[in-house]
C-alpha positions in Angstrom: 4.3 -17.7 -19.8 7.3 -16.5 -21.7 5.0 -15.5 -24.6 2.5 -13.6 -22.4 3.0 -9.9 -22.4 1.7 -7.8 -19.5 1.4 -4.0 -19.6 1.5 -2.2 -16.2 -0.2 1.1 -16.8 0.0 4.0 -14.3 -0.3 7.7 -15.1 0.2 8.9 -11.5 2.8 11.6 -10.7 3.1 10.6 -7.1 5.1 8.0 -5.2 3.2 6.0 -2.6 1.8 2.5 -2.1 -0.1 2.5 -5.4 2.9 3.3 -7.5 5.3 1.2 -5.4 3.1 -1.9 -5.8 2.8 -1.3 -9.5 6.6 -1.5 -9.8 6.7 -4.4 -7.3 4.2 -6.6 -9.2 5.8 -5.8 -12.6 9.1 -7.1 -11.2 7.5 -10.1 -9.6 5.6 -11.1 -12.7 8.8 -10.6 -14.8 10.5 -13.0 -12.4 7.7 -15.5 -13.0 8.6 -15.5 -16.7 6.1 -13.1 -18.1 7.2 -10.3 -20.5 6.3 -7.0 -18.8 6.4 -3.4 -19.7 5.5 -0.3 -17.5 3.6 2.5 -19.2 4.0 5.8 -17.3 4.8 9.4 -17.9 8.5 10.4 -18.2 10.1 12.0 -15.2 7.6 10.5 -12.6 9.0 8.7 -9.5 7.6 5.4 -10.9 9.4 6.0 -14.3 12.7 6.8 -12.6 12.4 3.8 -10.2 11.5 1.4 -13.0 14.4 2.7 -15.1 16.8 1.8 -12.3 15.5 -1.8 -12.2 15.9 -2.4 -15.9 12.2 -3.2 -16.4 11.1 -2.2 -20.0 9.4 1.2 -20.1 7.1 3.1 -22.5 6.6 6.8 -22.0 3.0 8.1 -22.1 1.4 11.4 -21.6 -0.7 11.9 -18.5 -4.2 11.2 -19.6 -7.3 13.0 -18.4 -9.6 11.1 -16.0 -12.6 11.1 -18.3 -13.3 10.9 -22.1 -9.7 11.3 -23.2 -10.4 9.6 -26.4 -7.3 10.8 -28.2 -5.1 9.3 -25.5 -7.1 6.1 -25.6 -6.6 5.7 -29.3 -2.8 6.3 -28.9 -2.5 3.9 -26.0 -4.5 1.2 -27.8 -2.1 1.5 -30.8 0.9 1.3 -28.4 -0.5 -1.9 -26.8 -1.2 -3.5 -30.1 2.2 -2.5 -31.5 3.9 -3.9 -28.5 1.9 -7.2 -28.7 0.4 -6.8 -25.2 -2.1 -9.4 -24.1 -3.1 -8.1 -20.6 -3.2 -4.6 -19.2 -2.9 -4.3 -15.4 -3.8 -1.1 -13.6 -4.6 0.1 -10.0 -5.5 3.8 -10.3 -9.2 4.6 -10.8 -8.0 7.7 -12.6 -6.9 5.4 -15.5 -10.0 3.3 -15.7 -11.9 5.3 -18.3 -9.0 5.8 -20.7 -8.0 2.1 -20.5 -11.7 1.1 -21.0 -11.8 3.0 -24.2 -8.4 1.7 -25.2 -9.7 -1.9 -24.8 -12.7 -1.1 -26.9 -10.6 0.5 -29.6 -8.5 -2.7 -29.6 -11.6 -4.7 -30.4 -11.1 -7.0 -27.4 -7.5 -8.0 -28.4 -6.3 -6.9 -24.9 -7.6 -8.0 -21.6 -8.0 -5.6 -18.7 -7.3 -6.4 -15.0 -8.1 -3.9 -12.3 -6.3 -4.5 -9.0 -8.5 -2.6 -6.6 -6.6 0.0 -4.5 -9.6 2.0 -3.1 -12.8 1.2 -1.3 -16.2 2.5 -2.3 -17.8 5.5 -0.6 -21.1 5.3 -2.4 -23.0 2.8 -4.5 -21.7 2.4 -8.1 -24.8 0.7 -9.6 -25.7 3.6 -11.8 -25.5 3.3 -15.7 -22.3 5.4 -15.9 -20.3 3.2 -13.6 -21.9 0.0 -15.0 -20.7 1.1 -18.5 -17.2 1.9 -17.2 -16.8 -1.4 -15.3 -18.0 -3.5 -18.3 -14.6 -3.0 -20.0 -12.8 -4.8 -17.1 -12.2 -8.5 -17.6 -11.1 -9.3 -14.1 -11.6 -7.3 -10.9 -9.0 -8.2 -8.2 -9.9 -7.1 -4.7 -7.2 -7.3 -2.1 -9.5 -8.1 0.9 -12.8 -9.8 1.4 -14.5 -6.6 2.6 -13.6 -4.9 -0.7 -14.9 -7.8 -2.8 -18.2 -7.7 -0.9 -18.4 -4.0 -1.7 -18.0 -4.8 -5.4 -20.7 -7.5 -5.2 -23.2 -5.3 -3.4 -22.5 -1.9 -4.7 -21.9 -2.6 -8.4 -23.4 -4.7 -11.2 -20.0 -6.2 -12.0 -20.3 -10.0 -12.5 -19.4 -11.9 -9.3 -17.8 -14.7 -11.3 -15.1 -12.3 -12.5 -14.1 -11.0 -9.0 -11.1 -12.5 -7.2 -9.8 -11.9 -3.7 -6.0 -11.8 -3.9 -4.3 -9.9 -1.1 -1.2 -7.8 -1.7 2.0 -9.7 -0.8 5.3 -8.7 0.6 8.8 -10.0 0.0 10.4 -7.7 2.6 13.7 -9.0 4.0 13.2 -9.9 7.7 16.7 -9.1 9.1 17.1 -7.7 12.6 20.9 -7.5 12.5 20.9 -3.7 11.8 18.8 -2.9 14.9 21.4 -1.2 17.1 23.1 0.5 14.2 19.9 2.1 12.9 18.8 3.2 16.4 22.2 4.9 16.9 21.8 6.7 13.6 18.5 8.0 14.9 20.2 9.2 18.1 18.2 6.8 20.3 20.1 5.7 23.4 20.4 2.0 24.3 17.4 0.6 26.2 14.8 3.0 24.7 11.4 1.8 23.5 10.8 2.7 19.9 7.4 2.9 18.1 7.1 3.7 14.5 4.4 5.0 12.1 5.3 4.7 8.3 3.5 6.4 5.4 3.0 9.6 3.5 2.6 12.7 5.7 -1.0 13.5 5.3 -4.0 14.3 7.6 -5.7 11.1 6.6 -2.6 9.2 7.8 -3.0 11.0 11.1 0.5 10.9 12.4 -0.7 13.6 14.8 -2.6 10.9 16.8 0.7 9.0 17.4 2.4 12.2 18.6 -0.4 12.9 21.1 -0.3 9.2 22.2 3.4 9.5 22.9 2.7 12.7 24.9 0.2 10.7 27.1 2.7 7.9 27.6 5.8 9.9 28.2 5.3 10.6 31.9 5.3 6.8 32.5 7.7 5.9 29.8 10.2 8.7 29.5 12.6 6.6 27.4 10.0 6.0 24.6 10.7 7.3 21.1 8.5 7.7 18.0 9.7 7.4 14.4 7.6 9.1 11.8 8.9 7.8 8.5 7.6 9.3 5.2 7.3 12.4 3.1 4.6 14.8 2.1 2.7 13.9 -1.1 4.5 15.2 -4.1 3.2 18.4 -5.6 0.8 18.9 -2.7 2.9 21.0 -0.3 4.1 20.3 3.2 1.7 22.2 5.4 0.8 19.1 7.4 4.4 18.2 8.0 5.1 21.7 9.3 2.1 21.4 11.6 3.4 18.1 13.0 6.8 19.5 13.7 5.2 22.5 15.5 3.1 20.2 17.6 6.2 18.2 18.6 7.9 21.4 19.7 4.8 22.6 21.7 4.7 19.2 23.6 8.5 19.4 24.2 9.0 16.0 22.4 11.7 17.2 19.9 14.2 14.8 21.4 11.8 11.8 21.2 10.1 12.2 17.9 12.3 11.6 14.8 11.2 12.4 11.3 12.8 10.1 8.7 12.6 10.5 4.9 11.9 7.6 2.5 14.5 5.0 2.1 14.9 1.9 -0.1 16.2 0.1 3.0 12.9 0.2 4.8 13.4 -3.3 6.3 16.1 -1.8 8.5 13.5 0.6 10.0 11.2 -2.3 11.0 14.1 -4.1 12.6 14.7 -1.1 14.9 11.2 -1.0 16.2 9.5 -2.4 19.3 6.0 -1.4 18.3 4.3 -0.5 15.0 1.4 2.0 14.8 -1.0 2.2 12.0 -2.8 5.5 12.5 -4.5 5.9 9.1 -8.2 6.9 9.3 -9.1 4.8 6.3 -6.3 2.5 5.0 -7.8 0.3 2.3 -4.8 -2.2 2.4 -1.8 -1.1 4.5 1.3 -2.6 2.9 3.3 -1.2 5.8 1.0 -3.2 8.1 1.7 -6.6 6.5 5.4 -5.7 6.4 5.3 -5.1 10.2 3.4 -8.4 10.5 6.2 -10.2 8.7 8.6 -8.8 11.2 6.5 -10.1 14.1 6.0 -6.7 15.6 3.2 -6.0 18.0 0.8 -3.7 16.1 -1.7 -1.1 17.2 -4.0 -0.3 14.3 -7.1 1.7 13.6 -10.5 -0.1 13.7 -11.4 0.9 10.2 -11.3 -0.1 6.5 -8.9 -2.9 5.7 -6.8 -2.8 8.9 -9.3 -4.7 11.0 -9.3 -7.5 8.4 -5.5 -7.6 8.1 -5.2 -7.8 11.9 -8.0 -10.5 12.1 -10.2 -8.1 14.0 -7.9 -7.9 17.0 -6.1 -11.3 17.0 -3.0 -10.2 15.1 -2.8 -6.8 16.7 -4.7 -4.4 19.0 -7.3 -2.1 17.5 -8.4 1.4 18.5 -10.9 4.0 17.2 -9.3 6.3 14.5 -8.1 9.6 15.9 -8.4 8.5 19.6 -4.9 9.2 21.1 -6.0 7.9 24.5 -7.1 4.5 23.1 -3.8 4.3 21.1 -1.8 5.0 24.2 -3.7 2.3 26.1 -2.9 -0.2 23.3 0.8 0.7 23.6 0.7 0.4 27.3 -0.8 -3.1 27.2 2.1 -4.2 25.1 4.7 -2.4 27.3 3.1 -3.8 30.5 2.8 -7.4 29.1 5.9 -8.6 27.1 4.2 -12.0 26.7 1.2 -10.3 25.0 3.5 -8.4 22.7 5.5 -11.5 21.8 2.5 -13.8 21.2 0.6 -11.2 19.2 3.7 -10.5 17.0 4.3 -14.2 16.5 0.7 -14.8 15.5 0.8 -11.9 13.1 4.0 -13.2 11.5 2.4 -16.6 10.9 -0.7 -15.0 9.4 1.5 -12.8 7.1 3.5 -15.8 5.8 0.3 -17.7 5.1 -1.8 -14.9 3.5 0.3 -11.9 2.6 3.4 -13.3 1.1 4.8 -12.6 -2.4 4.4 -16.3 -3.3 0.7 -16.4 -2.4 -0.1 -13.2 -4.2 1.8 -14.0 -7.3 0.3 -17.4 -7.6 -3.2 -15.9 -7.4 -2.4 -13.2 -10.0 -0.8 -15.8 -12.3 -3.9 -17.9 -12.2 -6.1 -15.0 -13.2 -3.8 -14.0 -16.1 -3.4 -17.6 -17.4 -7.2 -18.1 -17.3 -7.6 -14.9 -19.4 -5.0 -16.0 -22.0 -6.6 -19.5 -22.2 
């Protein structure tokens, strides 16, 4: 493995799950003995975060989504000059330019796509069939995504692998009281949390409305909303959320927290975890909460149902339905045994399926097979 070089390519300017996982897997594969390098535009959050870790970096310009042939030629030359064997990417925006770069390299590099998005429509047309032909291995993170690839594309089923994302989050609850105090939450309060970028599709508003419904019965309940607005896209949604909190007189019970590298301390401070996204393909925050053994209420949509084993590892509710979400929270609050058993089952499931070790082993098998 020490002779295998992997290029992690990402032209995104944002900082979210896609970019965080790009950096995370680059670090993990480096730890496995592979030689890795991250290709990303200078000044992006990914570039700056990777620079702090010491992972090798190559600066690229942000390519166009389609037919950026000049960028493809330049990238292909960079890959060959750097001796790269495998190129790993997650953003569909980069698929076209990397497909052309592989063609210009005359097959001397192999392309792995780690699927980060689900399909909205069929991709069996000639345009998508041509695009996908450049991919050597398609890695889906869940079974339902792989089934979409099999039924909605012409991509060869033999080159599809299901390898869930993994987590190496530190499960440490020793900071619980200290973190709650920093949030100005009094001892004995119940704390629910929703983590992710502040965006209408993440639907933090549903959690605020659910808290409002619960507050008459549970006046000591608090809600943590952790995350930031998407970079370069304004903060209108965040301002709306804050206005809503004021209108419902919940300002002493809803706490907005910015991103932190010590996110494991946030999970340690929670009693409940809420996944409110209307269409989360694979919620990394969900598997992190599972590792902590937290009782989870998640939306009955996309990948969340599969992660929570369709209700066995967490309660499910219809997206956007604050009343159903409040009922899920109430079931946990009224039945500590249910909360404990569900959380313990989720933690066991996470260790078995969604660990760093399981995911890295699966990816290493794909890479090694390509090199052979």
